[in-house]
N, C-alpha and C positions, 0 to 999 in steps of 0.2 A: 778699544774705542777709536783709536786713530785709523785702524784698518777699515772699520765700518764707515767712518767719515770719508775717507778717500775713495772707497768703492762707491759710495752714494754720490760724491762729487763727480767722479768719472762718469757714472751712469747718467746723471742729470745733464752733464755736459754733452754727452752723446745724444741724449733726447733732444736737447736744445738745437744741436747742429742738424739733426734729422728733420725737426719741425721747420727749421729755417730753410732748408733745402726744399721741402714740400711747399712752403710759402712762395718761394721764388718760382718753382714750377707752376704753381697755380696762377701766379701773376703773368707768367709768359703765356700760359694757355688763354687767360682772359684777354690779353692783348691780341693774340692770334684770332680769337673769336671776333673781337671788335674789328679787326682788319678785314676779316671775311665778310662781316655784315656791311662794312663800308663798300667793299667791291661789289657785293650783290645789289646794293642800293644805287650804284652808279649806272 
């Protein structure tokens, strides 16, 4: 039972880190798009 728990804990931790990285990348992309839109409107 401990093995299954720790495998699950490790897997969900990796999933959380992966999703966090993707969220940061999406935020950076959104900021870049906003910056480009501002440059185009100037």
